[in-house]
N, C-alpha and C positions, 0 to 999 in steps of 0.2 A: 561458341567462347571466341572472345577477341585473338586477336595475335598478340603474343607477348612482345615482339619489337615491326614499329610500324617506323619508317626512315622516309621522309616524303621531301622530294623538289631538290635534293641535295644538289650542294655544288662549291667546289672550294678550285680556287687556283695557286697555284706556288709564283711566288714575285720571278719577273723573268721569264718564264715558261712563255711557250709559243700560245698554248692553247690549256683551258682548265683540264685537272683531273677528273672533275665529276661537274656534270650538269643537267639539271632537273632529272637527278638518280633518283629513282624509286626503290624500296626494295619491304618487303613484309614475311616474317617469321611468325610460325606458330609455336604455340605452346609445346613443349618435348621436341620439337621437328630438329633432326639432325642436315644442316644445309651449308653446304660444300663451295668455295667461291673457285674457281680457276682462271688463268687468261697467261697470256705472255707476261714475260718479266717485264715491271715497269710501268703496267698496263695502268695500276691502282687497286690491286688487292686490301695490300696492308693499311695503305691511306684509309680507303673505306673502313677497314677494320677498328682503326684507330678512331676514325670520326662516331664510327656506331660505337667504341667503348669513353670515348667522350673525352680522349686527348687532344682532339685536334678540333677545333669548332671548325663547322662548318659557315662558306660565306652566305649561303642562303639554305634555305631550308629547314626540316626540324628532324629533329630525332627522339622517337617517344618507347621508352620502353613502358608496359601498361602496368605493372605489378608494384602491389603500393610500395613506399619508404618503409623500412623499419631500422632504428636505433643499432640494431644487432646484429648485420646481415647487409650485404651489398648486392645491387640488383645486377650488377655486372661483374665478371673478371675475367682479366684477359691472359692467357697463357702465349709467353713469347718466343721467339726459334732455339735462343740457347738458353732456356732455364731459368736464368736472370737470375740465381741466387747467390747473395753477399759471403763472398768469400771469408770474411771477419765471423761470419755467424755461422752454429753446426747446422744442420737441416732442421732436427725440433725449430729454432730458433726464426729459421729462414720462414719453414713454415706459417710460422707464427705472427710472423711479421705484416700479413694484410690483415690481421684482427685487432693492429693497434690503430686507435682513435674511433672503434667501435665502443660501444657500451654493452660491453661484457665483461662478468665476472672473471679473477684470474682462475678460479676452476673451470670454468665454463671454458676458459680460450685455453685450457690444459688439456681436456676433455674432447674438446672440436679438435684439436690438433691429433690427439691419439687417434682418433675413430678418422681422419684423413690417411694418417699414417699407415693404419692397418689397411684398409682400404685398398690402398696403393702398394701393399705390398713392402712398406719402407720401415713400418716399425724396427726391426733388426738394425737400422743405420742411422737412425735419429741421431745420436752424440755423435755423428763423423761430418766432417767439414768438406764444402766442395769440391775441394783436389784430393779427398780420399772415394770420391765418387767416381762411377763410371758414367758416362754421356747419358743412357737412358735412366740411369738414376737419380739423373739433374733433371732431366724432363718431366719423368714422375712426381719429382719434387716442388717443378713449376705448376704440375696437373695439381698435385694435392695442397699448395700453397692456395691458388685460387677455391678448390671445392671448399676450403676451410670456413670464408664469407659467407656459403651459401646461396651463389649466386641465380638468378633463375636463367640469365643467359650468360653462356660461357664461350666463350669468345678466343680460339685459337688461329695463333700466326705463323703457317707452315712450321709446327713444333716440330718435326722429327727430319727436316732438312739436313741436319749436321750429325746424323747417326748412320750409322750401317745398315745395312739390307734388310741383314737377318732381326736387328735390334729394333726396325721401324717394323716391320709385321708383329710383333710383340706390341712395342707399342700401341699401334692399330688396333689390336685386339683388347687393349686393355683399356682403352678408350671407348671404345664399343661397348665391352664390359661396365664401367663407369654409368656411362652415360644411360644404359641400360637401367641400371640401377637406381640412378638419382631421380630418372626423368625431366633431367632439365633441355633447355633448349641448347644446341650449336649452334654456332657460326664457326665454321673452319676454313681459312684460306690456304693453299694448297699447290703448289706448280704440277704436280703428280695425279695424272689422267685416272689412272687405276684406283690410287689412294680414294681419289672421291669417289669413282665409282664405287666402290667397295664399300665405303665408310657409308654411304651419306642418302638421304630419303630423299633428296634434291639436289639435282646439280645446277650450279648457274656459272655460266660462260661471259666473261665480260672479253671487250675488244673494244677500239677504236679509241680515239682521241678527241673530245672526252672519252671516259671510258662507258660504254653503254652494257647491256644484256642483250648477249644475241643469242642464247638458249637456257631455256629453262625446264631442266630435263627432271624428270620426277620417277625414280627409280621404284617397280613396285616388287623387285625378287624377296622374296622371301627371306626371312634372318633365322641363322647364320648363314653368309653367304660362302660361299667357293671362290677362291680367287680363282682355281681354274676354270669356270663355268664359261662355256662359250656366251652363254646372255649376258653375261657381265663386261665379257671381250665387244661382244656388239654396240655396248652401249656406250664404252671406251671409246670407241673408232664414230658415233655419232659427236660423243663432247669433241673429241680432236679433231673431225672436219668442220666443228664450229667456230674453231681458231682461228 
């Protein structure tokens, strides 16, 4: 089966910066794979994710999502750090925003929004506005909006960095449940080593300037995983040593 994502020879520089952020960078993600990217602050994790999302054009190289285009869905969708819900729209309208511009009927749009509201446990909050939601609920809303466009590749940019530790663990479990239910590939950026090891099939460590892959760690532990498992801790230590 062909990779769902094939990024080859990616190069990107910012004006005035002494070094490129990325140069000759390659990344492959398989269908249904959960890949986490970790690295120190400023190394280029989020920049890479935006290049993959098509939000930033690289100076060199190509990013190919190998699934077919379709007028009623998007091949990629991104979840940001802060949920990015629009304060003047209720939750239902925020989730439906990603469907605007797609060729879907009003009835299909409503059905898709209802489906992801139920999937993320937010149906009872559909009529609330962002200021009436907790941080965790806002993040789940951002995830629901991304899932509504039925992407093959879900991109997540440190989506739990703004919530407390207990909410973070709850959202981690939620993302795993959604990933396993949907079968989508996930590319997940985080600075949290333990989070990456707990969630991912594979952890990629970025370091250097320009950023390069210094470790590509496949995690063969069975699921569901125990956060207290010594084997998981050992993997985390290997990842940390590569940073």
